[in-house]
N, C-alpha and C positions, 0 to 999 in steps of 0.2 A: 502683476508678475507674469512673465512668460510661462505658458503651460508646461513646456518641457523642463525649464529651470525649476518650476514648482515640483514636478514629478521627481527630479533628481534630488532636490533638497529633502523632500518628504521621505523618499526611500532611504536616503543616506541617514537621516535622523532615526528612522525606524531601526535600521541595522545597528546603529550606534547604541541605542537603548537596549537592544537585545544582547549585544556583546558586553554591555555594562552589567548584565545579570538580571535585568527586569523581566518579569513574566511576559510571554509573548502577547497575550491579550491586552495587558496594560501598556505594553510598549506601543501597540497599535493605537490604543486610545490616546496615549501621551503624544505620539507623533502627530495624530490628527488635531489634537487640541492646540499644540504649539503652532502648527502651520495655519490653523484658523486665525490665531492671533497675529501671525506674521503677515498674512495678506490683508490685515486691517479690517476684517469683517467679523467682529465679536458677536454680532447678532446670530451667527450660525451656531454658536455654542449651545444655545438653548434647545436646538433641534437634535443635539447629539444623542441624548438619552432616548428620545422618541424614535430616532432612526435606528438605534441599536435594538430597541424593542420590536419595532415593526418588521425589521429584517428577519426576525425569528417567527413571525406570524404566518406560518406555512404549514398546512396539514401534512405535507410530505415529510417534514422534519420529525413528525411523530415516530416515523420508522427508525430514526437515529438511535434513541435510547433503547429501543427494542432489539435492534441488531447488536448494539454494544452489550446489552444484557445477555443475549443469546451467546455471544462470543465469550463473555465472562463465565457463564455457566459451564461451557465446554472446557474453558481453561482451568477451572478449579477441579475438574474431574480428571481421572487418568486417561482421558481420550487421546491426548497427544502421545503418550507412551504406548498406548494400544495400537494407534495407527502405525507407529514406528515398528512395533513388535510384529504386526501383521505383514509388513512389507520387507523386513530385514533379511529374510532368507529366500525370497522369491526369485532372485536374479543371480544365478551362479556364474557370473561373468566378471571380467576385470572391472572393478569399480562398481560392482553390483550393490554394495551397501551404500555407496554414495548416491547412486541413482535412486535407490529406495528412499534415501533421505530427501531428495528432490521431490519424489512422489508424495512422501509424508508431508512436506511443506505445502505442496499444492492442495492436498486433501484437507489439511488442518486450516489453511488460509480460507478455503471455501466455507469453513464453519465459523472461524473467528473474525475474518475480515480485517485483521490487524497484522502489520508487518512485525512489530516487536513481539507480540504475543506468539506468532508463528515461530520466530527465532527461539524464544524462550522454551516453548513447549517441545519442539522437535530437537533443538540443539542440546537441551539438557540431557537427552538420552543419546542423540546421535554423535555429538562430538567426542565424548569419552569412549564410545564404542569404536568409532573410526580410528581414534588414536591408539586404542588397544590392538586394533588389527593392522597397525603399522602404516596407516595412511599418512602422507606428508602433512604436517600441521597446517601449512598454508591451504592445502586443498580441503582438509577436514573442516576448518573454520570458514573458509570461503564458501563452501557448499551451503551452510546454514545462513551466512550473511546474504548470499545471492538468492537462495530459495525463499528466505523470509520476505523478499520483496513481492512475491506473488500475493501476499496478504492484502495489498491495496489494489489489486487488479482483478483477481478472480472473485466473482460475486458470491455473497453480497458485499460490495465494497463501499465503505464509508465515504471515500474520496469521490467515487462516481455518484453516490447519493447526493452529496453536497453540490457537486457540479450540476446535477440535474435540477436541484432547487434554485440555484442562483442564475442559471441560464434558461429556465423554464423548458428543459428538454426532458423527454420521456425517460423516467428512471428505469422502467422495464427494458426499453431498448438499450440503454447504457449498460445494464447488467448483462444482457445478451451479447453486447459488443465486446465485453471483456473476456468472454469464454475462449474463443479461438486464439487470440493473442496470448492468453494465459497458457493454453496447451502448447502453443508454439515455443514459449520460453521453457516449458518443462522439457520439450524435446531437445532444444538447443543446449540447455544446461546438462542434460543427461549425456548427450553426444560428447560434450567437452569433458565430462567426468570420465567416460569410458576411454577417450583418447589420452587423457592425462595419465590415467592409471596404467594403460598399456605402455606408455613411454617410461613411466616410473619403474614398472616391473622389469622392463628390458635392461635397466641399469643395475639390477641386483644379481647376485650369484644364484645358481640353481638351488642351493640349499635354502637361501633366504626366500626365493619364490615359492618353494615347496612349503615352507613354514607359514607364509602368508595365505597360501591356498588352503592349508589345513585350518587356519583360523577362520577363513571365509566359510569353510564347509561346516565347521562344528560350532562356531559361536552363534550367538543370537538367543532367541527365546524358546527354541526347541518346540515341543508340542504345544506350548502356550500360544504360539503365533496363530493357530487356527481359532482358539478361543477368543483371542484379542480381535481377530477379524470379525467374528460373530458379534462381538460387543459393539464395534464401531459401525457395522453395516446400517443399523437404524438411523444413525446420524447422517450418513450419506444419502439414505432414502429421504430424510427430511430435507436436505439441500436440493435433491432432485425434485421433490414436491414443490419447493419454493420456486424453482426455475420454471417448472411446468405451469404453475399457477400464473406466474408473470407472463410467460409466453402466450398462454391461452387467454389472458385478460380476465381471468376469473375473479380477481380481487385487486385492490390497490396495493402498492408497496407497504403502506402503513398497516393495512389489515393483515397482509402476509407476514410482516415482521412481528406483529402481536401474536399471531398463531404460532409462528416459529419459536418465539420465546417461551410460550406456554408448553409447546411440545418438547422443547429442550429440558425444561424443568421436569416434566414427567419422565423423559428418558433417563436423566441423571438419577432421579429418585429410584426408578425401577431397576436400571442396569448396575449402577454403582453404589446404591444404598447410601447416598450422601444425605443425611438427615440432621446433622448437628446444627444447632442454632448458630453457633459461632461462625461456621463456614458460610452459611447463608447471609449472616450479617455482614461478613467481610465481602461477599460477592455483591450484595446490594450497595454497600458503600463504594466499592470500586466502580460499579456502574454509574452511580451518581457523580462521583468525582470525574470520571472520564467524560461523561456526557456534559457536565457543567464546563469542564475545561474546553471542550470542542465548541460548545455553543457560545461561550464568552469570546473565544478567538474568532469564531465565525461572525458574531455580531459586530465586533469592533473592526474586523477586516472588511466587512460590508460597509461600515461607516467610512473607513479609510478610502475605499474604492469610490464610494459615492461622493466624497469630498473632492477627489481628483476629477471625477466625471463632471461635477457641478462647475468646476473652474476650467473646463474645456480640455482637460488632459486627454480624455478618451478620444474625442474627435480629432484633436491635434495629432495624437499618436497614430490613429488610423490613417489620417491624411499623409503623415510622414512615412509610414510603412508602405503605403500604396505608391508613393511618388519617389521615394528615395532609391529604390532598386527596380530595375525593369523586370526582374524575375521574382514571382511570389515565393518560389522555393528558397531563394537566398534569404528573403525576409523571414520565412518560416524557420530556417536554420538559426537565424539570430534570436528568434523567440525561444527556440530550443535551448540555446546557450544561456539566455537570460533566466529561464526557469530552472536550469541546472544550477546556476550560481545561487539563486534564491533557495533552492532545495538544500543547500549546505547550511542555511541559517534558520529556515522556517519549516514547520511541519507541513505535510502535504495538504491538509485541509485548509490551512491558512493561505497557502499559495493559490489554491484553486479559487477561493472566494475573492482574492485580490485580482488575480490574473485573468480569470475567465470573463468578468464583465468588461475589463479594459480592452482585451484583444478579440473578443467575440465579433465585434463589428467588422474588424479586418478579415476574420475567417469567413464571415458571411459574404462580404463584398468581393472576395476573391473566388467565391464559388466552392470553398471547402465545406465539408459536412461537419456541423457542430458535434454530432455524436462521435465522428472520427477524431475530432480535435480533443474531445474529452478523454478518449483512450490514449491518444498521443501525449497529452499533458500528464496523464496518470503514469505512463511509463517514465516520463521525466522525473516524476516524484519518486518512483522506484529507484532511479539512479541517484537521486539526492540522499536516499536512505543509506546508501553504501559508499558515498563519495568521501574519501579521506580529506581532512582528518575529523570531520564533524558528523558523519553519517550515524544515525541512531542505532542502526543494526550492528555497527562495529562495536559499540559500547555494550549492547546487550550480549553479544557473543563473548566479549572479554569477561563479562561478569560470570558466564557459565563455563568459561575455559581460562581461568586466571593463569594457568601454567604456560599458555601460549603468549609470546610477546605481541604487543599491539602492532609492531611493524610487520609481523608475519600475518596477522589478521588482515591488515590493510593490503598487503601484497596479494593475499589470497582472494581479496574481493575484486581486484582489478580485472581478471578475465571475465567475471560476471558483469562488471560494469561495461566491458567491451561488448558482451553479448546483448545487453540491454540496448546499447547504442546501435548495434546491428539490427535489433528488432524494430527500433524507431525508423530506421531506413527502410526496412522491409514493408512496414505498414504504410509508409509514405509512397513507395513505389507500387505497392499492391493494396490499395485501401479496402478491397473486398475481404481481406483477412479480418478486418474490423466490422465491415458493414453487411456481410453475408447473412448472418443470423437476424440482425434487426430488419433487414429488407424482407426476410421471410415473414417476420411478425406483421408487417404492414400489408402483405398481399391479401 
């Protein structure tokens, strides 16, 4: 069978199984199994289990459950609401609360490494408060939908971790590469929030503007905001320690993840006094479920990618991409569009495991940096998280703001989708936004 035809049929079958309601991991396994039988080489089937097992035989993957556990520990504590409380009154400007929400998302994502967890933690406090202060519902929900995407870019990022494992790229450099783009999106999101609120306030009567200004001045957490800031500062010190250790090469990502998880346990016990057995049991079960889900998907996604590679799809795609268009940037734009479409159906870590091995040869042959491509692809995954109608952040936001119609949530997400697209263009035109810190690490 022609390699390109095989790729189209395999991908189409995979999407069909997912849309039929099968779990993503088993959809990947099923699509691989059916296509093995279709090409008439049933002898490959016996290697399927072995391939799935060996794909997880990597010491770097030990960091995955530790980072998930660290994020789960923070999620069950009041750290999310404390972050929001500490920031909610620091910016007495139009859209100050919304900008604080973006800042809270950035800080919490640096702890949790998860987009849905960031939306749930910050949005559960932020959306009701913004609605109470007369923010437009589209903006209030769009802020947490967009801000939550920072959870898979700002380190420690599970998506960047898996990308480093499957492409044999330095995880420490990938984590550093995510910092400046993450800060760039914080600034762009905040600038849009300020501009949108200024325009909104200009449409109101003086009495309505005075009422909203009074709410901005008096609402919030009062004197508790300082105490909240003191409670969350140790967690930010922990994240800073993780990044310094990675930058300095003092320990491997797996070692740092283990120390980070242990330190998180101690901080939660000391600061929030969470000692109940039921809470820790729930936390451990959540960590096991999330880790198992990601590893099952990663294993079968690896098998799917290896099957396509064995049948010449990777080499054929690389040749096609290099020869079909005279300009590598046009080809890169097509890859961007492909990953965006996949992001509407698959979780980010599944797309990374499938796409990275298939397209990395093209990236290397055209002289693009694999670390840059990891961040570029991750931003694509961020866009998939908020792309209507299937982006996961949309549904998490709907669950915490049931009074806001889904159409308003989707409409509110689109400006942030556009900003993420602008960010993709900026890091393409100015790759040093991504590579500046990793380059410092290698000097």
